N, C-alpha and C positions, 0 to 999 in steps of 0.2 A: 474344453480345456484351453488354456492360454496358448496361442500359436507360438511356435518356436522358429528359430532360424532355419531348421530343416524343412519346416512346412513351406516357408517362403521359397527356399531353393527348389523344392519339389514342384511347386506351382509355376515358378518362373523357368523351370527346366535349365537350371544352372547349378554350379557347385556351391557348397557352403562358403568357400573362400571368396567366391565372386560376390555373394550377398554381403559378406563382411567388408569387401573393398568398396562396394556401393555405399555402405553405411558410413565409412570412415574416409574414403578417398574417391569420391564418385568420378572424378575426371580421369581416373586410371582405368575405367571400364568403358568399353565401346558403347555407343549410344543405344544400340538395339537391345543389348543385354541390360543396360542400366534401366531402360524404360520398362522392360519386363519385370525386373526386380521391384521397381517402385510401384508398378501396378499391383503386384502380388502383396506388397507391404500394405497398400491402401485397402485392398479387398479383405485381407486377413486382419486388418487393424493391428499389425505387428508393432510392438515396441521393443527396441533393443534392451537387453538386460545389462544395465550399467555395471553391476557387480561382475558379471562374466566378462564384460569388455575390459574391466580393470585387471582381471586375472590374465587376460590375453596380453595386454599391453604393459602390464606391470605399472599401471597408473590408476589413481582413484578419480581423476578428472575433478578434483575438489581442491579449492584454495582456502586458506585460513586468513582471517583478518583480526588483528589484535588492536583494539582501540581503547584509549584510557578513560573515556567518559561518554557513554551512549546517550546521555541526556543533553550533551552539547550539540547545538544545531549544526555546527561545523561538520560534524561527522556524518550527519544525514546526507549531506552533499557528497562526501567522499564515498560513502557506502553506495549511494545511487550510481555514481560513476563507475565504481568497481563492479557492481552487479551487472550493469549494462555491458561492460566489457566482457565479463565472464560468460554472459549469454552468447555473445558473438563468438567467443573463443571456445565454447563447449565445456565450460567448467560450472560446477556448483560452488556456492560460497558459504562458508561457515564463519560466523562472527562471534567473537568473545570480548566482553567488556571487562577490562582489568581493574578499573577504579584506581589506577596507579598504585596497585598493591603488588609488591615484588613476588610474594609467595603465590598469589593467585595467578600472576602472569606466568611464572615458571610451571605451575600445574597445568595451565592451558597449553603450554608447549608440549607437555607430556601427553595431554589429551589429543592434540593434533597429530602427534607421532603415532599414538595408538590407532587413530582413525586413518592413518596413512595418507594425510593430505599431501599433495604434490609440492606445495610451496606456501609461504606465508608472507603477507604484507604486514609490516610493523609500522603503526601510524602514530605520529605526533608525540613521541616520547623519547626520553634519553635511552640510547642503547648502552646500558651498563655492561661491563665485562661479563657478568654472570649470565645475562641474557644472550649475549653473543656466543659464549662458550656452550650454553645449553643448546642453542639452535645448531651450532656446528657439530656438537656431539651427537645430536639426533639426525644429522645429515639431511636437514631440511633446507632447501634453498629459500632465501628470503630477500626482500627488498624493503626499503624504507620509503614512506610517503610523509610529506610535511615534517621531515626529519633528515638528519644526516649523521655521519660518524667521522670525527677527525682521527679517531684511533684505529678504526678498521676500514678496510677497502670493501665497502658494501654498496651495491647499487641503490641509488636514491633518486627521488623526484620531489621538488619543492620550489617555492619562490625564493628569491634572494631577499631574505628578511632584513638584512642591513640596509640594502638599497631601498627597499620599500619603506622602511621606517624613516630613512633620510628624506625621501620624497614627501612623506606626510608632514614632517616637521618643517621642511623647506617651504611647503605650501602655507603653513601658518605664519612663517616669517615673511613670506612675500605678501601676505595680507596686512602686514604692518605690526604684527604682535612682537613684543620684546620681552614680555614676562610669560614664559611658557613652562609648563610642568609636564610630568609624565606619570602615568600609572602603568606599571609593567608587571611581567611575570617574575616570581621568585627565581633567581638564577640557579639555585641549587638543585631544582628538579624540573627545569624547563630547557628544551633544546632550542626554542626560538627566542627565549627571553634575552640572553646575552647579545645576539646580533641585532635585535631591535633596539636595545639600549645603545649599542655602538652607533647605529644610524642616528639616533637622537643626539648623541654627543657630537658626531661629525657635523651634522647640520648646524648645531649651535656654535661650534668652534669656528666653522668657516665664516659665520656671520658675526663673529665677535661677541657672542652672547654666552660665553662660558659660565657666567655667574648663575645661569639657569640649570646647569648640570646637576647641582645638588637637589634641585626641586623635583624629586621623584620619590614615589612610594610604590610598594610592591604588594601584590595580591596573589591569591592562589588562582583559581580558574572560574570562579562563579560571580554572578551579579552582586550578591550580598558582600562578597569580599572586596569588590571594587567600590561599592558604596562606602564601606568602612575606610578604605584607602583614600577615597576622595575627601572624607571628613578629616583625615590626618593631613592630607596635602593642603587643603584650604585653611585649616587651623594654623599650620606653620607658615603658609605663604598666601595670605589673603589677597595680595596684589595681583595674582595671576589673572591673565586675560585669555589664556588658551591652554588646552590640555591635549596631549597626545596619549591616546589609550591603545594598548597593544592588542586589543580584541574588541569587537563590536559589543560583546556582552559587558565589557568593562566600561565602554562609552555609555551604554544605557544605564549602568549603575551610577556613573558619575553624574549624568544629566538628572537622574532621579534625586540624587543627593542635593544638587544645586536647586532643583525645583522645590524641594522641601525647605530650602533656606531662602526661598523667594529670590533667587539669583537667576536672571534670564539667560537662556541659551537660544540663539547666539548673541542676544542684545548686550550682555555683560561679559559672557565667557563663551569662546568658541571651543567646540569639542570635535575631535576627529577620531574615528575608530580604525579598525583593521579586520578584514575578512570579507566584508560585504555579504553577511548572512541575509537570508530572505527577509528576516524581521527588520533589517536596517532601513528598508524603504517603507515599512509599516509603522515604525516608531514615530513619536512626535516629540521634537522635530525629526524629520527624516535625516538619517545620519550621513554626513560626509565621511568617507571611509576609503581605505585602500582595499581594492578588490583582489582577492586571490581567485584563481580559476578552480574553485573547489571541486566541482564535478569532474573537470578535466584532470585534476590531480589524481583522483580515484581511478578514473578510466586508464590513465597513462601508467599508474602503478601496476594494474593488472596486466597491461600489455608488456610492461618491462619484465614482470615476473614470468610471463609466458615466453618471452624471448630468452630469458635465462634458462628456463626449463627445456626449451627445444633446441637451443644452440650451445648451451653451457657457458655463455658469456653475454655481455651486453655491449652495444656499440658505444654508448655514452654512460660512464659510470655514475657521475653525479650530474643529473639533469636539472636545469633551472627553467621554470615556466614564468611567463610574463605576469606582472602585477599591473594594476591600473588605478589611478586616482579617480574616485567618483565624488563629484561635488554635489551636495544636496543642501539641506537647510540648517545644519547644526554649526556652521561656520560663517563668518562674514569679516569684512575688512575692519580693522581697528580704527 
């Protein structure tokens, strides 16, 4: 039969409560007893029952993660960071892919509630009022990663999208480019689209290049959408010598379009991306991009949720992490 906590207590000659403390707060038990318990655990090959542990502590030791597109490589980094943090903090992780479908997302919140997850990380999507009200109604603590809310006071961790976009466009300007376009996210369903556009506008305005502000096209979230947006952008503004893309996947779509039109990158057009996905250094040409600390964002989101769960609050409500310009092969001086 599978050994129980009673068997461990009997072999170690301690109480059941002492075994429990060794499993959950080992430093609270004197070393001699702790060593006896751990020796018994090893000899019996005892594994704590997480369900029973949850009943005792009224916690499931499980976190939920809502992501909008599991095929997007950005979220692989976020998931990896969050998973590593969960292992360190003693949680399991449940992942749900929403496909940016409101009904599906709301049903996942119900599923998380039924499975009694301790908290949820809500990633890279707009926190619509119905999402907020649903989470609050289910009494599930949650934090935002690569997102924020201007309407609700919700803990979040992200980069400063406006400042990062500004740095990308300013880099193109410093290379001598004066005809600069942008391929951005649709503003109506993107939390990062508006601030990245604002960074684009600020950089152009400060340099007296306001005429370029209109030279922007919008795509959804995929390579093929950016390819089509690049076609529209260069059809309307063939004089462009540089393009700021708000995602690396968009930069890849843009470069592919230009290559199909025999336009050299960076010989004729410089292209800068945003994210620093793993593929950005494998693509040809290697992408110049704005690096987000993707892994660290996921890791920090789990830590922030743990802080909220254990203390009832967070020290920093809206946390900004550092971005970095990575110069590779897709840009050059004009």
